[in-house]
C-alpha positions in Angstrom: 102.2 -23.4 117.4 103.0 -26.9 118.7 103.6 -27.4 122.4 107.2 -26.7 123.4 109.2 -27.8 126.3 110.6 -24.8 128.1 113.1 -26.0 130.6 116.0 -23.7 130.0 116.7 -20.1 129.2 117.7 -21.2 125.7 114.4 -22.9 125.2 112.6 -19.7 126.2 114.8 -17.6 123.9 113.9 -19.9 120.9 110.2 -19.8 121.8 110.3 -16.0 122.0 112.1 -15.8 118.6 109.5 -18.1 117.1 106.7 -15.9 118.4 108.4 -12.8 117.0 108.8 -14.5 113.6 105.1 -15.5 113.6 103.9 -12.0 114.4 106.3 -10.4 112.0 105.1 -12.7 109.3 101.4 -12.0 110.1 100.7 -15.6 111.1 99.9 -14.9 114.8 97.4 -12.6 116.4 99.0 -9.9 118.6 96.8 -10.8 121.6 98.0 -14.4 121.5 101.6 -13.2 121.1 101.3 -11.0 124.1 100.0 -13.8 126.2 102.8 -16.2 125.1 105.5 -13.6 125.6 104.1 -12.8 129.1 104.1 -16.5 130.0 107.6 -17.0 128.6 109.0 -14.0 130.5 107.4 -15.1 133.7 108.8 -18.6 133.3 112.2 -17.1 132.5 112.1 -15.2 135.8 111.2 -18.3 137.7 114.0 -20.3 136.1 116.5 -17.5 136.9 115.4 -17.4 140.5 115.6 -21.2 140.8 119.1 -21.1 139.3 120.3 -18.4 141.7 118.8 -20.3 144.7 120.6 -23.5 143.7 123.9 -21.6 143.4 123.4 -20.0 146.8 122.7 -23.3 148.4 125.8 -24.8 146.8 128.0 -21.9 148.0 126.6 -22.2 151.5 127.3 -25.9 151.6 130.8 -25.3 150.3 131.4 -22.6 153.0 130.0 -24.9 155.6 132.2 -27.8 154.7 135.3 -25.5 154.8 134.4 -24.4 158.3 134.2 -28.0 159.5 137.3 -29.2 157.8 
């Protein structure tokens, strides 16, 4: 599998779908698939946490600016 850029949840979903198709078609070893899936799910979790953190910061800034206005 060529190197993929996994920057969004959509990228990760496409990569996971690709791994599924490769395994289902018998073109990828299950051990490699497990490793790729584990890495993709870990990255997905990190991206979700980063997104939530950014949203919280934005909400806190918005609330702070309302208090000072």
